[in-house]
Each structure stands twice: as C-alpha cells, then as structure tokens.
Steps between C-alpha positions, in 0.01 A plus 500: 500500500630845411586682830524859368133598558516351845818694576341828387197445723728413785692826462176703511377310803828547679489875444148525648592279795807706571285814537253319725758368742709811561670487837528120494844341535450308181529718184411360161740595222312455173809512282680207672216259572425180313152349496598241767658755733196726460271218613724432799498869595122518486464189719752641746299819526186300568679298769616818666144631484598814314163612383353808346122523462543697182671206324336153503702180452671490164548118470300189551550317828581172327736541206643850549384621160380860458124530505366677187351840582662499845688830455328765715261743333420820698131532584322782314402789722183692425586845357354802677348789304719807473353796685604858426508706817557868413706700746300816424122544488366518146392843378198548277588694189241683293536755224421784741741563792399615847539863606597465865449711811275758335301744709132467415240761589121466509275692258136453411241581237318825583789639708520879502829694487715524814848628583650153444280433197441815296328314214136394556407139439150563375633431149793286396764546232296272272139531621319834511207338685702296747288569808167438327632188325618367834161570649587756767753603760744224596508605865831398663364522856508143638179567694324574172611187324383139496782263422679647200205711384350837594164489675184599317569379146667229298785645295452499126875457451767288662567639852857365479675773303829690502698783339861511376693814396491455122246588233555364150284763332491878493285755316724451197441124494704199605839594645818391322626349827203264512607293199853462635418447868175303529566124469155416357470806274528325162245233584238742639544828310185595306527866403686813607350664807344180636665372818641148525539530877146533635375179657843337514558275803773504762580290805562693822681318780525596864647237730336165424196655331467568127218709355408556133360820352433683174669815373239778490682832550838676485709610799611571762621844389691395185355410160812414297722290728539210256855430624354391833175341380651299213876548522784413735452796732419342839326804652271774363614852418275672752606565857155611611293288741812313614596432140177318419508291184153343506144606584260224610126492565340447843422138403870431434591675826257286696606174335867569574417640847689828480341637814570856380528711186846359419650159446828359368440242228650314207317506168530364148293474184328167435348347190128435524565125521690556826210663686367245753156472653418770750274796579663697215326275246143546622380851411511765232392570146867577432604161639553252214456203734150613591406556136651166403283317752186680387571436131620139524241408764776313676568271204788466258851367526768697692668606174168619357420690817838675500458596137157642577643689798761662277241593239263651756782689668598658168136585423446660840806723468401600148142583601605710798746687284257576216330845493134515599273362230787368286471139391788293630694298246623164625876496564719270291476133592146525643167400356 
C-alpha cells in the first residue's frame, strides 16, 4: 500500500495535536515523525491522560489508524447584527434654518397706535379690511379670551398669525430684492405687485413647545430687512423694543405661554406639508387647511389634499389682493 497519503494526513494531525497539548512534556515534531512513531505518541498521550475538550480522539482505539473526519472543526457562532451607535444626537435638517434667540413681541388685530407701536393694526400691509375680515377686535386681555380665541365671536381668519420685518411689494410693484431673497419666489410668483408672503407658515419654538402660524402683516418697525428674514443675518436691524424681530398674535402668545408682552423664541419657515395637527389648523377663511376640509369633505388621498391646499392658498392670496369688483384670475398651476 502506498504510504504517502497516510504520511500527509499524519503530518496534519500532528500539527493540530501539537497546538492542543501545549505545555505538555511531550512535543510532537511533524517533520521528524514516521507513521509508527506518530501512533505511539498518540497512545502515550492517551495513557498520560493529556486531554483537551476541544480536540476529540484522532485514532481508533483498536488499530491506531486515523479516523476520517476526526480533525477538529470549530463550531459556528451565531453572528450578531451590527448596531450603529452615534456619539452625537442626530439633527433634523430642513431647507429653512432656525433663527435663534429672537425677541418676539405681541400685537393684535384692531390695535391702535401707541408709543411702542406707532402703526395701527386695523389694516395690514396686504389687507385693507383686516379687522372686518377677522371679525372684530382680537382682544389680548386674557380675561377676555376663551382658550386661544377672543370672547364674543368666532374669528373669520386664523387667530394664529405673525409679522416679520419684510414686505415683498411696494407701490411700484414687486421689489427687486424679492426675486433674489425669497426661497419660494419662482414657484409662487403670479404678477408684479402681488405678495408671495401672505399666508406663509412658520414654526415658533419656545422651550419644549412649538407653535405654527401664518404670515399676515409686516413688522416690527422695519419693512425691508430681507437680510435677517431670508439671509444669514442672525438678528434684525431694529434696536427698538429690545431688538424685536417677530410680532405674534395673542393666540401664539398663549400657546407658548409668554406670560407678558415679550418672549424669546426660535423661528423658521416651514413648508405646508410640515404643519402638524393643532389649533392653528381649525379656523379662518384664509386658512388653507380649513378650506381643504370643507372642499374635500374629508376625503381624498394625502397627496391630493396637499395639492388642493396649495391651490386654495394661491386662490385666497390672489382674491384678497385683487381690487374690489375685479374678477380674480387663477394663478398658474391651479384649476
């Protein structure tokens, strides 16, 4: 019988056995062993009771031949899923950044001029009949309010409103800065002189609370501070009223629990898809969510509803901007 295959198997077995019996006085040298001496060495190890639970017996107990398949095979260990544990909390990125630590002051529809507010709020920059369209005086006195609403009437417009110190239109028409500064200008522009800001939504954050409101007027104090409203300028130009950069309605004040006429907040623009459920969605002819519910009767897919909201929002702005008695042409992209 040819002994070469046997010799090769013996060399492999001797190498494995040598690793298993480290520390023993008997070392197996694979390069100098013959098949007979290998068998003798294995039997000697058994007699000396040199055992290793990781390596079972390599030969039969009767003839000293190697047992096929007797070389040790490591047991497979179940692999664990890899888990990514970030060392920093994840930040949510949107296309509109936060303006942080901004002083917000309270204003209200129907407010008359004062030393700190020389411009009356009976009309807005974009609505000559603001008070009548709202339905009356939006009394800021907490004792004359129920929840987020004034007592005595249900507002005809969204009670969650705000003002920022930029107006995109003037008597001459749409400002040149509007096209360059306003992120949504190209997708919403209809004609010169018609605002693309009215009705736009922002998120206002104070502590753990976040409120949502619609843009309905211009201020405080400035009307052309696009560097702050849309640019990289972190604070407004004005230094009046503690450097206020945002006016908010009594409903926003109460939701964020100012407790006074001032509050420090963060704010940012939001797309209409980002506006969550809340009291800011429930009232107002100028509120596209209210009109969407009335028109769709609560039906339609989310994408259809959002499209309808956009269409109604564009129609509302166009109708409020049109002169009295003038038929309103539907803006581009609407039916």
